[in-house]
Phi, psi and omega in degrees: 000056179281190178293129183286152181296132178088353180282144177295144180295137179297339179279350183294337182301325183251011182276133180301329183294342184246005187292342182282345183255108182249018179306126188295324179296319179296317181293322177298318179292322178296319180294324175297316180296328176298310180295323179298318180297318180294315179297320180299320177297317179298316189278334192236011177255106187281338187274024181253141174277178186299316182295319179296318180294322179295318179296322177295317179298321179289331172294322174298316178300317181298314180295314182294322181295316180294321182292315182294327176294318178293325177293320177293321185284327188235308187297307184296316175299325178295318178295320177296320181297326183257010186301314183292312183295324182267003181055046178271141177288120177296328177297320180292323178295318179291328175293324176298320177295319179294322177298319180290327175295319177295322177297318180297324178295319178292321177296325178296319178297320177294318182297327183271002184293132175291165184301323185260024182296116180291345181259014184301311181299320180295325178291321177297315180299318180296319178298319179296317180299315180293319178297314181296317180296317180296316181295311187295323176296317178295315184294325186267331189243339182250315184291321181301310178292327176298315180299324182287325189256333179280143181289154175305323180296318179293319180294320180289320178299316178294322179296320178296319178295318178299313181300310183292320180296313182295322183287320192246332191241342188289134172294147182256010172231153180285143178227069185294340180277344176282152176302153180302148177296349180283350174258156182298317180294315179298319179299314180296318181293317181294320177297322180292330181279341185303314180298325178292323177297317179298319178297318176300317181295322178298322176290323183285316187258334185069211182293348180270014183301127178290152178271000000 
């Protein structure tokens, strides 16, 4: 399960060469590829010991948690805003929100796993399956009509908000019991939890904390 041909590199999100393009659909796809790359390393690198594999899996959790929070805070409200003009199914948008809520619950179970959890690998695999399903449905059924009908200015504006939220404000642990980031209260609560998540990550990863 390596990087698929033609997919944007997961490192492109932070590359200076790509900073001028903030199209939100492009950034969402890049973030998925970032998580895909981390999961692929976890699943297909045999020369890692248990502790190394666990740290990679927790890096996957960190990446997926921040991305799903940014999608709730920016992507889903943007799709709702353009639903009528882009002829997007509101039912499909709400199902996308439900998929992300389910993913956060699975990520929470992974986050709470003890060091010797015999089901740790299965929990990582389940999170990947849910993340992949949520992304592919969005990528295939919501983003194409949005891309066709939303103006470049609207896509770029949403992309800049997505980029900044994920970089600076997104929690890096799942918080499924908090209201969704798509609500004002949920957004405020998740932003408030982000510094505590970063502090937790510093203790968990030390100087090797992934960005």
